[in-house]
TORKOL-4160 file (C-alpha; in steps of 0.2 Angstrom, whole numbers, padded with zeros to 4 digits, m for minus):
304
<pt num="1" X="m0457" Y="m0120" Z="0707"/>
<pt num="2" X="m0447" Y="m0121" Z="0691"/>
<pt num="3" X="m0434" Y="m0135" Z="0690"/>
<pt num="4" X="m0417" Y="m0126" Z="0691"/>
<pt num="5" X="m0407" Y="m0142" Z="0696"/>
<pt num="6" X="m0399" Y="m0142" Z="0679"/>
<pt num="7" X="m0392" Y="m0125" Z="0680"/>
<pt num="8" X="m0375" Y="m0119" Z="0685"/>
<pt num="9" X="m0371" Y="m0107" Z="0699"/>
<pt num="10" X="m0365" Y="m0090" Z="0693"/>
<pt num="11" X="m0363" Y="m0072" Z="0701"/>
<pt num="12" X="m0380" Y="m0064" Z="0701"/>
<pt num="13" X="m0384" Y="m0046" Z="0705"/>
<pt num="14" X="m0399" Y="m0035" Z="0704"/>
<pt num="15" X="m0404" Y="m0017" Z="0708"/>
<pt num="16" X="m0422" Y="m0012" Z="0711"/>
<pt num="17" X="m0429" Y="0005" Z="0716"/>
<pt num="18" X="m0444" Y="0012" Z="0724"/>
<pt num="19" X="m0451" Y="0029" Z="0727"/>
<pt num="20" X="m0459" Y="0036" Z="0743"/>
<pt num="21" X="m0467" Y="0053" Z="0741"/>
<pt num="22" X="m0472" Y="0064" Z="0756"/>
<pt num="23" X="m0484" Y="0078" Z="0756"/>
<pt num="24" X="m0474" Y="0092" Z="0765"/>
<pt num="25" X="m0456" Y="0097" Z="0768"/>
<pt num="26" X="m0459" Y="0095" Z="0787"/>
<pt num="27" X="m0459" Y="0076" Z="0784"/>
<pt num="28" X="m0443" Y="0076" Z="0775"/>
<pt num="29" X="m0435" Y="0087" Z="0788"/>
<pt num="30" X="m0441" Y="0075" Z="0802"/>
<pt num="31" X="m0434" Y="0060" Z="0792"/>
<pt num="32" X="m0417" Y="0069" Z="0789"/>
<pt num="33" X="m0415" Y="0075" Z="0807"/>
<pt num="34" X="m0421" Y="0059" Z="0815"/>
<pt num="35" X="m0436" Y="0067" Z="0823"/>
<pt num="36" X="m0450" Y="0055" Z="0818"/>
<pt num="37" X="m0459" Y="0048" Z="0834"/>
<pt num="38" X="m0458" Y="0030" Z="0829"/>
<pt num="39" X="m0439" Y="0031" Z="0827"/>
<pt num="40" X="m0425" Y="0032" Z="0814"/>
<pt num="41" X="m0435" Y="0030" Z="0798"/>
<pt num="42" X="m0420" Y="0027" Z="0787"/>
<pt num="43" X="m0411" Y="0014" Z="0798"/>
<pt num="44" X="m0427" Y="0005" Z="0803"/>
<pt num="45" X="m0433" Y="0004" Z="0785"/>
<pt num="46" X="m0416" Y="m0003" Z="0780"/>
<pt num="47" X="m0417" Y="m0016" Z="0793"/>
<pt num="48" X="m0434" Y="m0022" Z="0787"/>
<pt num="49" X="m0427" Y="m0023" Z="0770"/>
<pt num="50" X="m0413" Y="m0034" Z="0775"/>
<pt num="51" X="m0425" Y="m0046" Z="0784"/>
<pt num="52" X="m0437" Y="m0046" Z="0769"/>
<pt num="53" X="m0424" Y="m0050" Z="0755"/>
<pt num="54" X="m0418" Y="m0066" Z="0764"/>
<pt num="55" X="m0436" Y="m0072" Z="0766"/>
<pt num="56" X="m0443" Y="m0068" Z="0749"/>
<pt num="57" X="m0448" Y="m0086" Z="0745"/>
<pt num="58" X="m0459" Y="m0086" Z="0760"/>
<pt num="59" X="m0470" Y="m0072" Z="0752"/>
<pt num="60" X="m0468" Y="m0076" Z="0733"/>
<pt num="61" X="m0474" Y="m0094" Z="0730"/>
<pt num="62" X="m0463" Y="m0097" Z="0715"/>
<pt num="63" X="m0447" Y="m0090" Z="0722"/>
<pt num="64" X="m0433" Y="m0102" Z="0727"/>
<pt num="65" X="m0425" Y="m0101" Z="0744"/>
<pt num="66" X="m0408" Y="m0094" Z="0739"/>
<pt num="67" X="m0393" Y="m0088" Z="0749"/>
<pt num="68" X="m0392" Y="m0070" Z="0749"/>
<pt num="69" X="m0374" Y="m0065" Z="0750"/>
<pt num="70" X="m0374" Y="m0046" Z="0749"/>
<pt num="71" X="m0387" Y="m0033" Z="0751"/>
<pt num="72" X="m0386" Y="m0014" Z="0752"/>
<pt num="73" X="m0399" Y="0000" Z="0754"/>
<pt num="74" X="m0396" Y="0018" Z="0749"/>
<pt num="75" X="m0407" Y="0033" Z="0749"/>
<pt num="76" X="m0408" Y="0048" Z="0737"/>
<pt num="77" X="m0419" Y="0063" Z="0744"/>
<pt num="78" X="m0425" Y="0075" Z="0731"/>
<pt num="79" X="m0438" Y="0088" Z="0735"/>
<pt num="80" X="m0453" Y="0078" Z="0743"/>
<pt num="81" X="m0447" Y="0061" Z="0736"/>
<pt num="82" X="m0436" Y="0048" Z="0744"/>
<pt num="83" X="m0429" Y="0036" Z="0731"/>
<pt num="84" X="m0424" Y="0019" Z="0738"/>
<pt num="85" X="m0410" Y="0010" Z="0729"/>
<pt num="86" X="m0409" Y="m0009" Z="0734"/>
<pt num="87" X="m0394" Y="m0020" Z="0728"/>
<pt num="88" X="m0393" Y="m0039" Z="0730"/>
<pt num="89" X="m0380" Y="m0051" Z="0725"/>
<pt num="90" X="m0378" Y="m0070" Z="0726"/>
<pt num="91" X="m0369" Y="m0085" Z="0718"/>
<pt num="92" X="m0382" Y="m0096" Z="0713"/>
<pt num="93" X="m0392" Y="m0105" Z="0699"/>
<pt num="94" X="m0406" Y="m0092" Z="0698"/>
<pt num="95" X="m0407" Y="m0073" Z="0698"/>
<pt num="96" X="m0411" Y="m0061" Z="0712"/>
<pt num="97" X="m0422" Y="m0048" Z="0703"/>
<pt num="98" X="m0438" Y="m0052" Z="0713"/>
<pt num="99" X="m0428" Y="m0052" Z="0729"/>
<pt num="100" X="m0422" Y="m0035" Z="0725"/>
<pt num="101" X="m0439" Y="m0028" Z="0721"/>
<pt num="102" X="m0446" Y="m0037" Z="0737"/>
<pt num="103" X="m0433" Y="m0028" Z="0747"/>
<pt num="104" X="m0436" Y="m0011" Z="0740"/>
<pt num="105" X="m0455" Y="m0013" Z="0742"/>
<pt num="106" X="m0453" Y="m0018" Z="0761"/>
<pt num="107" X="m0442" Y="m0003" Z="0764"/>
<pt num="108" X="m0455" Y="0008" Z="0756"/>
<pt num="109" X="m0469" Y="0000" Z="0766"/>
<pt num="110" X="m0459" Y="0002" Z="0782"/>
<pt num="111" X="m0456" Y="0020" Z="0779"/>
<pt num="112" X="m0475" Y="0023" Z="0775"/>
<pt num="113" X="m0479" Y="0014" Z="0792"/>
<pt num="114" X="m0467" Y="0025" Z="0802"/>
<pt num="115" X="m0472" Y="0041" Z="0793"/>
<pt num="116" X="m0491" Y="0040" Z="0793"/>
<pt num="117" X="m0493" Y="0047" Z="0810"/>
<pt num="118" X="m0486" Y="0064" Z="0804"/>
<pt num="119" X="m0491" Y="0063" Z="0786"/>
<pt num="120" X="m0508" Y="0057" Z="0780"/>
<pt num="121" X="m0504" Y="0059" Z="0761"/>
<pt num="122" X="m0489" Y="0048" Z="0758"/>
<pt num="123" X="m0488" Y="0038" Z="0741"/>
<pt num="124" X="m0477" Y="0023" Z="0736"/>
<pt num="125" X="m0474" Y="0022" Z="0718"/>
<pt num="126" X="m0462" Y="0016" Z="0704"/>
<pt num="127" X="m0456" Y="0000" Z="0711"/>
<pt num="128" X="m0445" Y="m0007" Z="0697"/>
<pt num="129" X="m0430" Y="m0017" Z="0692"/>
<pt num="130" X="m0416" Y="m0006" Z="0685"/>
<pt num="131" X="m0402" Y="m0018" Z="0682"/>
<pt num="132" X="m0398" Y="m0037" Z="0683"/>
<pt num="133" X="m0383" Y="m0047" Z="0679"/>
<pt num="134" X="m0378" Y="m0065" Z="0679"/>
<pt num="135" X="m0385" Y="m0080" Z="0670"/>
<pt num="136" X="m0386" Y="m0083" Z="0652"/>
<pt num="137" X="m0391" Y="m0065" Z="0648"/>
<pt num="138" X="m0374" Y="m0059" Z="0654"/>
<pt num="139" X="m0364" Y="m0072" Z="0644"/>
<pt num="140" X="m0371" Y="m0072" Z="0627"/>
<pt num="141" X="m0359" Y="m0078" Z="0613"/>
<pt num="142" X="m0364" Y="m0071" Z="0596"/>
<pt num="143" X="m0357" Y="m0078" Z="0580"/>
<pt num="144" X="m0359" Y="m0072" Z="0562"/>
<pt num="145" X="m0362" Y="m0090" Z="0556"/>
<pt num="146" X="m0369" Y="m0105" Z="0564"/>
<pt num="147" X="m0357" Y="m0116" Z="0574"/>
<pt num="148" X="m0356" Y="m0133" Z="0565"/>
<pt num="149" X="m0354" Y="m0149" Z="0575"/>
<pt num="150" X="m0351" Y="m0168" Z="0571"/>
<pt num="151" X="m0358" Y="m0180" Z="0584"/>
<pt num="152" X="m0351" Y="m0198" Z="0586"/>
<pt num="153" X="m0358" Y="m0212" Z="0597"/>
<pt num="154" X="m0344" Y="m0224" Z="0602"/>
<pt num="155" X="m0352" Y="m0240" Z="0607"/>
<pt num="156" X="m0349" Y="m0258" Z="0601"/>
<pt num="157" X="m0366" Y="m0264" Z="0606"/>
<pt num="158" X="m0376" Y="m0249" Z="0598"/>
<pt num="159" X="m0365" Y="m0251" Z="0582"/>
<pt num="160" X="m0370" Y="m0269" Z="0581"/>
<pt num="161" X="m0388" Y="m0265" Z="0583"/>
<pt num="162" X="m0390" Y="m0273" Z="0600"/>
<pt num="163" X="m0395" Y="m0257" Z="0609"/>
<pt num="164" X="m0403" Y="m0240" Z="0604"/>
<pt num="165" X="m0393" Y="m0224" Z="0605"/>
<pt num="166" X="m0400" Y="m0211" Z="0617"/>
<pt num="167" X="m0385" Y="m0201" Z="0622"/>
<pt num="168" X="m0380" Y="m0195" Z="0605"/>
<pt num="169" X="m0398" Y="m0190" Z="0601"/>
<pt num="170" X="m0399" Y="m0180" Z="0617"/>
<pt num="171" X="m0382" Y="m0171" Z="0612"/>
<pt num="172" X="m0390" Y="m0167" Z="0595"/>
<pt num="173" X="m0405" Y="m0160" Z="0603"/>
<pt num="174" X="m0395" Y="m0149" Z="0616"/>
<pt num="175" X="m0384" Y="m0142" Z="0602"/>
<pt num="176" X="m0400" Y="m0137" Z="0592"/>
<pt num="177" X="m0407" Y="m0128" Z="0607"/>
<pt num="178" X="m0390" Y="m0118" Z="0607"/>
<pt num="179" X="m0391" Y="m0114" Z="0589"/>
<pt num="180" X="m0378" Y="m0126" Z="0584"/>
<pt num="181" X="m0380" Y="m0135" Z="0567"/>
<pt num="182" X="m0376" Y="m0154" Z="0568"/>
<pt num="183" X="m0369" Y="m0158" Z="0551"/>
<pt num="184" X="m0365" Y="m0176" Z="0555"/>
<pt num="185" X="m0371" Y="m0190" Z="0567"/>
<pt num="186" X="m0364" Y="m0207" Z="0567"/>
<pt num="187" X="m0363" Y="m0223" Z="0577"/>
<pt num="188" X="m0345" Y="m0230" Z="0577"/>
<pt num="189" X="m0337" Y="m0245" Z="0587"/>
<pt num="190" X="m0325" Y="m0243" Z="0601"/>
<pt num="191" X="m0309" Y="m0243" Z="0590"/>
<pt num="192" X="m0295" Y="m0231" Z="0592"/>
<pt num="193" X="m0291" Y="m0230" Z="0574"/>
<pt num="194" X="m0309" Y="m0226" Z="0569"/>
<pt num="195" X="m0311" Y="m0213" Z="0582"/>
<pt num="196" X="m0294" Y="m0205" Z="0577"/>
<pt num="197" X="m0299" Y="m0205" Z="0559"/>
<pt num="198" X="m0316" Y="m0197" Z="0562"/>
<pt num="199" X="m0308" Y="m0184" Z="0573"/>
<pt num="200" X="m0295" Y="m0178" Z="0560"/>
<pt num="201" X="m0308" Y="m0179" Z="0546"/>
<pt num="202" X="m0322" Y="m0169" Z="0554"/>
<pt num="203" X="m0312" Y="m0157" Z="0564"/>
<pt num="204" X="m0307" Y="m0148" Z="0547"/>
<pt num="205" X="m0325" Y="m0143" Z="0543"/>
<pt num="206" X="m0334" Y="m0142" Z="0560"/>
<pt num="207" X="m0330" Y="m0131" Z="0575"/>
<pt num="208" X="m0336" Y="m0145" Z="0587"/>
<pt num="209" X="m0333" Y="m0163" Z="0587"/>
<pt num="210" X="m0341" Y="m0172" Z="0601"/>
<pt num="211" X="m0340" Y="m0191" Z="0606"/>
<pt num="212" X="m0351" Y="m0199" Z="0618"/>
<pt num="213" X="m0346" Y="m0216" Z="0625"/>
<pt num="214" X="m0330" Y="m0225" Z="0629"/>
<pt num="215" X="m0325" Y="m0214" Z="0643"/>
<pt num="216" X="m0326" Y="m0227" Z="0657"/>
<pt num="217" X="m0314" Y="m0239" Z="0664"/>
<pt num="218" X="m0319" Y="m0255" Z="0655"/>
<pt num="219" X="m0306" Y="m0263" Z="0643"/>
<pt num="220" X="m0316" Y="m0257" Z="0627"/>
<pt num="221" X="m0317" Y="m0239" Z="0634"/>
<pt num="222" X="m0304" Y="m0231" Z="0623"/>
<pt num="223" X="m0310" Y="m0214" Z="0618"/>
<pt num="224" X="m0298" Y="m0205" Z="0629"/>
<pt num="225" X="m0283" Y="m0215" Z="0623"/>
<pt num="226" X="m0289" Y="m0211" Z="0605"/>
<pt num="227" X="m0291" Y="m0193" Z="0607"/>
<pt num="228" X="m0277" Y="m0188" Z="0618"/>
<pt num="229" X="m0262" Y="m0190" Z="0606"/>
<pt num="230" X="m0272" Y="m0179" Z="0593"/>
<pt num="231" X="m0276" Y="m0164" Z="0604"/>
<pt num="232" X="m0265" Y="m0149" Z="0603"/>
<pt num="233" X="m0271" Y="m0141" Z="0619"/>
<pt num="234" X="m0280" Y="m0150" Z="0633"/>
<pt num="235" X="m0293" Y="m0139" Z="0642"/>
<pt num="236" X="m0293" Y="m0146" Z="0660"/>
<pt num="237" X="m0306" Y="m0133" Z="0666"/>
<pt num="238" X="m0319" Y="m0140" Z="0654"/>
<pt num="239" X="m0316" Y="m0158" Z="0660"/>
<pt num="240" X="m0316" Y="m0152" Z="0678"/>
<pt num="241" X="m0332" Y="m0143" Z="0676"/>
<pt num="242" X="m0341" Y="m0158" Z="0669"/>
<pt num="243" X="m0335" Y="m0170" Z="0682"/>
<pt num="244" X="m0339" Y="m0158" Z="0696"/>
<pt num="245" X="m0357" Y="m0155" Z="0689"/>
<pt num="246" X="m0359" Y="m0173" Z="0688"/>
<pt num="247" X="m0352" Y="m0178" Z="0705"/>
<pt num="248" X="m0365" Y="m0166" Z="0713"/>
<pt num="249" X="m0379" Y="m0176" Z="0705"/>
<pt num="250" X="m0373" Y="m0194" Z="0706"/>
<pt num="251" X="m0358" Y="m0202" Z="0716"/>
<pt num="252" X="m0350" Y="m0211" Z="0701"/>
<pt num="253" X="m0347" Y="m0196" Z="0690"/>
<pt num="254" X="m0329" Y="m0196" Z="0696"/>
<pt num="255" X="m0325" Y="m0212" Z="0687"/>
<pt num="256" X="m0329" Y="m0205" Z="0670"/>
<pt num="257" X="m0313" Y="m0199" Z="0660"/>
<pt num="258" X="m0320" Y="m0184" Z="0651"/>
<pt num="259" X="m0309" Y="m0176" Z="0638"/>
<pt num="260" X="m0308" Y="m0159" Z="0631"/>
<pt num="261" X="m0296" Y="m0150" Z="0620"/>
<pt num="262" X="m0292" Y="m0142" Z="0603"/>
<pt num="263" X="m0287" Y="m0148" Z="0586"/>
<pt num="264" X="m0284" Y="m0134" Z="0575"/>
<pt num="265" X="m0299" Y="m0122" Z="0577"/>
<pt num="266" X="m0310" Y="m0136" Z="0583"/>
<pt num="267" X="m0316" Y="m0140" Z="0600"/>
<pt num="268" X="m0316" Y="m0159" Z="0603"/>
<pt num="269" X="m0326" Y="m0166" Z="0618"/>
<pt num="270" X="m0327" Y="m0184" Z="0624"/>
<pt num="271" X="m0342" Y="m0186" Z="0635"/>
<pt num="272" X="m0350" Y="m0201" Z="0645"/>
<pt num="273" X="m0360" Y="m0213" Z="0636"/>
<pt num="274" X="m0375" Y="m0214" Z="0648"/>
<pt num="275" X="m0390" Y="m0204" Z="0644"/>
<pt num="276" X="m0389" Y="m0194" Z="0660"/>
<pt num="277" X="m0371" Y="m0192" Z="0659"/>
<pt num="278" X="m0372" Y="m0185" Z="0641"/>
<pt num="279" X="m0386" Y="m0173" Z="0646"/>
<pt num="280" X="m0378" Y="m0167" Z="0662"/>
<pt num="281" X="m0361" Y="m0165" Z="0653"/>
<pt num="282" X="m0370" Y="m0153" Z="0640"/>
<pt num="283" X="m0379" Y="m0144" Z="0654"/>
<pt num="284" X="m0363" Y="m0142" Z="0664"/>
<pt num="285" X="m0353" Y="m0132" Z="0650"/>
<pt num="286" X="m0365" Y="m0126" Z="0636"/>
<pt num="287" X="m0368" Y="m0113" Z="0630"/>
<pt num="288" X="m0354" Y="m0105" Z="0639"/>
<pt num="289" X="m0341" Y="m0116" Z="0632"/>
<pt num="290" X="m0343" Y="m0109" Z="0615"/>
<pt num="291" X="m0334" Y="m0094" Z="0620"/>
<pt num="292" X="m0319" Y="m0104" Z="0616"/>
<pt num="293" X="m0322" Y="m0100" Z="0597"/>
<pt num="294" X="m0319" Y="m0082" Z="0600"/>
<pt num="295" X="m0303" Y="m0085" Z="0610"/>
<pt num="296" X="m0297" Y="m0097" Z="0596"/>
<pt num="297" X="m0299" Y="m0082" Z="0584"/>
<pt num="298" X="m0287" Y="m0072" Z="0594"/>
<pt num="299" X="m0300" Y="m0061" Z="0604"/>
<pt num="300" X="m0299" Y="m0059" Z="0622"/>
<pt num="301" X="m0312" Y="m0059" Z="0635"/>
<pt num="302" X="m0313" Y="m0040" Z="0637"/>
<pt num="303" X="m0316" Y="m0036" Z="0619"/>
<pt num="304" X="m0332" Y="m0047" Z="0617"/>
């Protein structure tokens, strides 16, 4: 199966439909009036669909076992056709499109099985996804020009050439994958005045200023102390999202002092210096965090 452990959970929804076509009006009348010998077709088929959607992963090899938190089945009868409308919702890391289509198909098959004794020419057709919501496709941020970023690695040992930087390079790679242009990448020592100088200088020309390193609890971890006095608005939600994401993956994430806030029209972030910490922090909030640039321009959520 595809690795989805790096994804965040969002509200996911999908609607699928299927068509059951019978050959005579008597079949439709039997369904509507509950006269089919095998029982109540609409209710039995609905029940089968509810069971099926929760077990999709047992039938489709690459589907993940996910918590199905809402399902509804509706019918629309027109002439000799019965349209099945199958809705699924969950809050999870991956979508429910296949689950909705699987549920609709099982409802259709159940109807076929129950109706075949009284109608030998039933057809099942047009099983399709008609709508999906959630995930990246529902939260796209479009900008007329590329977002520009400056990335700084705060580390005495890397600055001295004793170690090689990995976290900064990972951040640059992640930014590139999100369409962000990294205009500056630099390794600097853990010095408050240097961190502050770089922040003020690069926040003028870049919408993103990202520091990695210096967010721990050792005496030389001073990035939060350097940034806090400069930030005009702290954004606790970003900090909490990063820590919560990290804590779900390793027990020491709670000890990191991540910082997020604004300076002018720029978003300033201080992320952990470890390789995994930097990668997970980026996965926790990007690309959705770039929505902040719309808000900083005075737009609201409803107009985007």
